C-alpha positions, 0 to 999 in steps of 0.5 A, spaced: 464 970 464 464 963 463 469 959 468 471 952 468 473 948 474 476 941 473 474 937 479 478 932 483 477 925 484 471 926 488 466 930 483 461 931 488 465 934 494 469 938 489 462 941 486 459 942 493 466 946 495 465 950 489 458 952 490 459 954 497 465 958 496 462 962 490 455 961 492 453 958 486 445 957 484 443 951 480 442 955 474 449 958 473 452 951 472 451 950 464 455 944 464 457 938 469 460 932 468 465 927 473 471 931 470 469 938 469 464 944 471 462 950 467 459 956 470 456 963 468 459 968 473 457 975 473 463 978 476 471 976 475 474 972 480 481 972 482 483 965 479 490 965 483 487 966 490 481 961 488 485 955 486 489 956 493 483 956 497 479 950 493 482 944 496 478 939 491 479 943 484 485 941 479 484 947 474 481 953 473 480 957 466 476 961 462 471 959 456 473 963 450 468 960 445 462 955 443 463 951 437 458 948 433 463 942 431 470 941 433 475 943 427 482 944 427 482 951 424 477 954 429 482 951 434 488 955 431 484 961 430 483 961 437 490 960 439 493 965 434 488 970 438 491 968 444 498 969 443 501 976 445 506 980 441 511 979 447 510 971 446 513 971 439 520 971 442 523 965 445 520 958 444 512 958 445 509 952 449 502 949 448 498 943 450 491 940 449 487 937 453 480 934 451 474 932 455 469 928 452 467 921 450 468 922 442 474 920 438 479 926 438 485 927 433 489 930 438 496 929 434 493 932 427 491 938 431 497 939 435 501 938 428 497 943 425 498 948 430 506 947 430 505 948 422 501 955 423 506 957 428 512 956 424 509 960 418 508 966 423 516 965 425 514 963 432 518 957 435 514 952 439 514 946 443 507 941 443 507 939 450 504 932 450 502 926 456 501 919 456 494 921 460 488 923 457 489 930 459 495 934 461 495 934 469 496 940 473 504 938 474 505 937 467 501 944 465 505 947 471 512 945 469 512 946 462 510 953 463 503 952 460 500 958 465 505 963 464 506 968 458 510 963 454 505 958 454 498 956 454 493 950 455 488 949 450 482 946 453 476 943 449 470 940 452 465 936 448 458 935 451 456 931 445 451 936 442 456 942 443 463 944 444 467 949 448 474 951 447 478 955 453 484 956 456 487 954 463 488 960 468 491 956 474 492 949 476 492 947 483 498 949 487 501 941 488 508 944 491 505 948 496 500 943 499 505 937 499 510 942 503 504 943 508 503 936 508 510 933 509 514 939 511 511 941 517 515 939 523 509 936 527 507 929 524 504 923 527 504 918 521 501 912 526 495 916 528 494 919 521 493 926 519 488 929 515 490 932 508 491 939 507 486 939 501 481 935 505 481 940 511 480 946 506 474 943 503 471 942 510 473 949 512 469 951 505 463 947 506 462 950 513 463 957 511 459 957 505 461 965 503 465 967 498 468 973 502 470 973 509 470 968 514 467 966 521 470 970 527 471 964 532 473 957 529 474 951 534 477 944 532 476 939 539 480 933 536 485 938 533 491 932 532 497 935 529 493 942 527 491 941 520 485 944 520 487 950 524 493 951 520 489 951 514 484 956 517 490 961 519 491 961 512 484 963 510 484 969 515 480 966 521 481 971 526 480 967 532 482 959 533 481 954 538 484 947 538 484 942 543 485 934 544 486 929 549 493 928 547 499 932 550 503 930 544 497 932 539 497 939 542 505 940 542 505 938 534 499 943 533 503 948 536 509 947 532 506 946 526 502 953 527 509 956 529 512 953 522 506 956 518 506 963 521 514 963 519 513 960 513 507 964 510 509 970 514 502 970 517 500 976 522 499 973 529 492 971 530 488 970 537 489 962 538 488 958 544 491 950 544 490 946 550 489 939 552 482 937 554 478 931 553 472 932 549 467 931 554 470 936 558 470 941 553 465 946 556 469 947 562 474 950 557 470 954 552 464 959 554 457 957 552 454 960 545 461 963 543 463 959 537 461 960 530 464 954 527 466 947 529 470 943 524 473 937 526 475 930 524 475 925 531 478 919 533 475 914 527 477 908 531 483 903 531 487 903 525 489 896 525 483 893 528 480 886 526 475 887 520 470 882 522 463 883 523 463 883 531 469 887 531 466 893 527 460 892 531 464 894 537 468 899 534 462 903 532 458 902 539 464 905 542 465 911 537 457 913 537 458 914 544 464 918 544 461 922 538 454 923 542 458 925 548 462 930 543 455 933 540 452 934 547 458 939 548 458 942 541 451 944 542 453 948 548 459 951 545 456 953 538 452 960 537 445 959 535 445 958 527 452 955 528 455 950 523 459 943 525 462 940 519 464 933 522 467 926 519 464 920 521 468 913 519 465 909 514 467 902 514 468 898 508 468 890 509 464 885 506 458 891 506 459 898 507 457 900 514 455 907 517 454 910 524 447 911 526 446 919 526 440 917 531 445 914 536 450 920 535 445 926 534 440 924 539 435 929 541 439 935 539 437 941 535 442 939 530 439 939 523 443 936 517 445 941 511 445 938 504 451 942 501 448 941 494 440 942 495 436 944 489 442 941 484 440 935 480 445 931 476 447 924 475 454 925 478 452 928 484 453 922 489 450 923 496 448 919 502 440 918 504 442 923 509 445 928 504 452 927 506 458 926 502 463 920 502 470 921 501 475 915 500 479 911 495 479 904 493 482 899 498 481 903 504 478 900 510 475 906 513 472 912 508 470 919 511 463 921 511 463 929 511 457 931 515 454 938 515 450 940 521 447 947 523 445 948 530 437 951 531 
């Protein structure tokens, strides 16, 4: 079966996450652009469960047909075959999203669909948007992923067209609730978005079923990575931070998450600890995976060249000391997914991997090894940079393997 995945604002990161979770091979990807990935997947996927796990995917759907040309009759025939008998009572909602570079007469197709539905005695409402494609919010709020509606999705590669329909959209309300509704927040220090925490966890686990038994976040902040891991089913969680307030916030948020989502109690241990003292608290070779966003530097510091140099020197030393502790805590072949800051000033300035990793036996993992496409944007050291225009500090996602 062919599934489509509408990618997020960072298509490289979105693709890498999907590849990790579904263990996709390059030959399974039959179409890839900055907006969409279509893959041939032999087993049926639980789209609802998958969209809740994938932080970087906006929509998931299925491809129903491949067309030699995009024509309205093909679209109408497709729509009619997808309207079940129980849809014919009440108003039926439909929307159209076109992903392609050619001119597409959406208005003509929409009116023809309405006319055809009327001939079949089906009352309908055509859902439109000012944007090029319908957003997940529009799709959800207008019942286009229910038994009373459908979002028709057309993909045009220039040589061929595929038509499908959306199964699920990103649970934006849930994500917003987990981001802004949690009781322990620290807006001054900044907090990792739940979607990015999900993506980091998925890049580290790299397996469609099951999760590593022991997860450590040694810079846990308000506990976003740990709470998202709990939702994914992690059995043993360890979190620490140098800040007493951070540990207090983590405990509050973890309790809130357990109550809100009726989670079973997991083995967890949250405690205050500086990272250089980590191995006084965590047994050697006991952790399967470390997922963490360390301190990224002062948020309101000067951004001149000399100031950035000073910040980088301090951060590289902090990360170097952390790496020495991580290598002891991790099991052999254990995984570390870590954020390193990227400073956006006159030039783009990266931290030195040599200064951070030293002579440790960590090796960098390419999350898209053997994948070759113009949309894939990796750094020279095979990492992914994540950020938005206007930000002074971006995030570099570094995946490391011990041994």
